[in-house]
N, C-alpha and C positions, 0 to 999 in steps of 0.2 A: 344242306342249307342252300337256298336259291341265291342267285346274284341279286344284291339289293340295289334299289334305285335311290338317288339323292332327291331330297325335297327341293322344290323350286323356291320355297321361302319357308321361314320358320313358322311353325304352327304352335301358338301358345296354348297353355292348358285351359285358359279361359279368357275370353275377350268380351266385355259388355257391349250391348247394342245401344249406342248413344248416337242420336241423329239430330235432324233439324228441329223436330218437335221439342226435344230436351233443351236445345240451345235457345229456342224462342221463349220457352217457359222461364228459364233462368234469366234471360235478358230482360224480360218484362219485370221480373222481381228486382233485378239490379236497378232498373230505371225508376222503380217505385220508391226506392230508398229504404224499404223495409227488408233488411238483409240479415238481421240477427235472429232472435228467437220469438219475436212478436209479429204475427202476420196471419192473414186468412189462409195462406197456403198450408201452414202447419195444421190448423184445425180441419181443413178439407182432406189433407193426406191422412190424418188420424182416422177420420170418419170413414173414408173410402176403404182404407186397408182393413179396418175393423169389420166392416160389412162384408168384405171379401172372405174373411175368415169366420163369419157367422158369430161375431162378437158385438156387444153393445158399445164398448169403449176402447179407444186406442190412446196410448200415452207415448208420444215420440221421444226418443232419447238420442244421445250423441253417438252411440254405437251399440252393437249387440251385447257386449260384455257389461256395459252399464245398465242395459235393460235387465239382464239377469240379476245383477246386484240390487238394482232398485226393486225388482219384484220380491226378492228374498227379504230385503229390509222392510218393505211395506207389509209383508206377511208376518213380521215380528220375529224372524229367525235371527239368532245371534249367538253369543258365547255360551258354551255348554250344550248347544244343539248339534245334532248330526243330520246330514243330508246325504241320501243315497244317490250316487251319480254313476254313469257308465265308466267302466275302465277304458273303453275305446271311444274316445271323442277328443275334440280339441281342448287344450288345457284351460281355455277360458271358462268352461263349465265349472271346473273345480276351483279355479281362482275366484270366481264370484262368490262361492261358498266361503272361501277363506276371507275375502274382503268383508263379509258379513260377520266375521268372528266365529263362525261355526266350523265344524269339521266335516270334510268330504269323506264319505265311506264308499268304497268302490265295489261294484257288482260286475260280474263277467258278462260277456256278450252272448247272445243267442246265435248259434251257428248258421241258422237259416236266414235270419233278417239282418244280422250284424249289429242289431240294436240291443238294448237292455234285455237280459234274460229274466222274465218275471220270477222264476223259481229262485234265481240267484239273489234277486232283490229281497224276497221274503226272508232268506237266510241271514240277511244283513241288518234286519230291523231290530233295534234295541229300545229300551225305555227312553233313550235320549233322542231317538229319531223323530224329526219334525217334518221332513219333506222328502219327496222323490223328484228328481229331475229326469225327465224322459227326453232323450235326444233323438230326433228323426235323422239318422246318420245318412249323409250323402243324398238325401231326398227320399229315403225309404221310411214310411210311417212305422213307428214303434207299435207294440201290441197294447194299444191304449185300453182295450176292454179289460184285460187282466190287470194292468197297472192301476186302473181306476178302482177295480174291485179290491186290490191290495190296500190302496190308499184309504178307501172307505172303511175297511175292516180295522185298520190300525189307526184311524183318525189322523191321517197325515195330509199335508198339502201336496198336491200333484202339480208340478210346474213343467210346462213344455218348453224345451229348447228347440225351436223350429227354425233356427238360423239358416239351415240348408234346405228347407223344404217348402218354400212358398208355393202354394198351389197343389201340394200333395193332398190326397184324400184318404180317409179311413172310414170304412163302413158308410160311405155316402156323404160324410161330412168333411170339411177342410181341416187339416191339421192346424192347431192353434185354437180349436173350439172345445178342447177337452179338459184342460187343467184349470185350477183356480186362477192361474195366470199363465200366459204363453208369451214367449220372447222371440223376437226376430232380429236378424241383422240385415243391413242394407249396404254392406261392404261392396267394393267395386266388382267382386267376382260373384255376387249373389244374383238370384233370379230377377229380383227388383233391386236396383242400386240407387243410392243417394251419394255415392262416393264413400263416405262413412255414414253412420246412422244406425238406429235401431228402434224398436217399439215393443212396449208391453201391452198385451190385450187382456181384457177381462170383461165379464158381464156383470160384475158387482159394482154398483155405484159407490159404495163405501170404499172399496179397494181402489177404484179409479181416483177418487178424491185423495186418498192417502198417497198414491203414486205421484200425483201432480204436486202435492205439497212437498214431498221429499225431493222431487226432481229439481225444484227451484229454491234451493237453500232453506227449505222449510219456512219460507216467508209467509206470514199470515195473509190470507186472501182479503181480509177486511182492514188490516192495518199495515200500511206500507213500511217496510224495513223493520218490522217486528218479527223476530225469529224465536219461537218457543222451544225449539230443539235443534239439533244438528242435522242439516240436510246435505244435499249434493248439488253440484252444478252439472246436471246430466241432460241439458236441453239440446234439442235439435235446432239448426238454423233454418230460416225461411228459404234460403238458397237451396239447402238440401231437400226440403219438402217440395219445392218447385220441380226439381229434377225427378223426385219420386212420383209426382203426379203425372208427369209425361210418361214415365215408365209404366205406371198402372194403365194408361191408355193403350199401350201396346202389349200388355201382359198376356192376353189370350193368344196372341200370335207367338210370343216367346214360349208359352207352354206347348203350343202345337209344334214348333220347331224342335223343342227338346224331345218330344215324343218321337218325332221323325228321326232325329239323330240316334236315339236309343235303338230304334228298329234297324237302322243301317248298321250299327255296331253288332247287334245280335246276329244279323245275317252274315256279316263279314267275318265274324270271329267264330262262327259255328264250327264245331268239330275240333277246335284247338284245345290244348290242356289248360283251359281257363275256366274258373267258376264265375259266372255272370250273376248279377243281382236277380233274385227271384221276384216274380210278380205275385205278391201274397194275395190270398183270397179277399175279395171286397176291399182291396187297397189299391191306390194309384201312386206309384213311385214316379216322382218328377225327374229323377236322374239329374239332380243338380250337377253332380259329377257322374260320368259313366265310369263305374268302378268295377274292377275285375280282381280276382284272386288267382295267382299263379298256382296251377295244380301241383300236387306233390310229385306227380309222375313227369313233370316237365323236365326236359334235358338240361335246362339252364336255370340259374337263380335270378331273382328280381334285379339285382344290381347289373347283371350282364344284359338282361332285357332292357333296362333303363338306359345303359350306355348305347346300346344298339339303336334305340329310338332317338336319342339326342344326336347321334352321328348323322341321322337322316333328317334332322331339323324338326323333330317332334318332341314337344315338351311333355312332361308327365309329373305326377306327384306320388310319393309313397302314401300309404294310409298313415293316419296319425300314430305316433308312438304311444302305446298304452300309457295312460297317465301314471299308474303305479310303478312304471319303469323309469320315470323321470325323477331326478334328484329331490325336488321339493316334496314329492308325495310317495316316495318308496315306503311300503308298509310291510315288506317281508312276506307277503302272501302271493299265491299263484293265481293267475287268470289265464288259463291255457287257451281258451278260444280267442280272447283279445290278443294274446301274444302271437298266435298263429296268423290271425288276420293282419295284425300290425306288421308282421315280418314279410308277408307274401302279397299284400294288396297293392294295387296300382290304380291311380285315377288318370284317365286318358283325357285328351282335349275334349271339352264339353260345351264351349260357348255357343250361343244361339246363331251366330253368323257362319258356322261351319257349313261347307258345301259337301254334297255327296261325294264328289271327287276326292276331297280331303279325307273323309272318313275311309273311303276305299284305299287311299294311299297308306293311312295309318294301319288298317287291318292287314294289308299286304306286307307292310314292314314287319308286323308281329308274326305273321305266318312265315315270312322268310327265315326267321330264327327258330320257330317252334315246330317246323315241319321238315 
């Protein structure tokens, strides 16, 4: 092991790019007095983000989890239904199914993409299955061609959880353009942030209308304070939308910076016992997180590498714990690929403001331990 250097300052795992343009947009919104959930900013943000993802309609929500729940509710999924979800993803995907009253059924990950394995999905479909949720994990597009074909054959809804993949592309089209509904998060560490916030996208006018109705307490659009059914308070604020609009203005540069950071990591980590994310044919991974899997032949385990990084002022995150390993969702089944990835995967600092010198420092710190 080489002598390790100390970091000059702490490098967080993600830092959003918030600047003067965002401050000016939000300030104008505050001065206007329209700061809750009624304002032009929301409609503009919905329209611009939907267009970015090749969709006709956007319905902004309070966060990414409520976007998922709203989409399932609007699609009529509820008690007695099953929804196939990835074993390896953030727990919010399964929780949204639970909130709808349905049952999440887990499918293992594909070893190449780390996303849903379409063959595993087919094996989990029963007469109660109503939908598949495809997650584009850490910015890598899922195999939407095969998942769409499965959904069509079984007459299932396909929902995209694109919370981590703003700007990723699959076969020339943006992720979010493939499911009956697609859901995004704008949490503080996402490619586009509104602090909190989310959105459901669709190209169905009927589904968009249903989403908007349920989002606002199911209040009648023609009779104020008349509620024909139970809805939700899942609205986004105008302040959040104003921040999101400024983020969309700089989004092309955010994407370019993320691609550059991924290239720096690939060059700096080459030759080490690490599995780096694949660039799948006809797909563009946006590397929301630059994620690696510690090789089986590495001389140390992930915990040792993590401590080594933190001692040098470098933050990191483990991969998600597979959902069926968590107490609320244990089902007694084995998911070997998700289990291995969950145990050996690391997310490295990935914010768009990172400099090449910082990436070099991170790569050198990893090499210090692994060579």
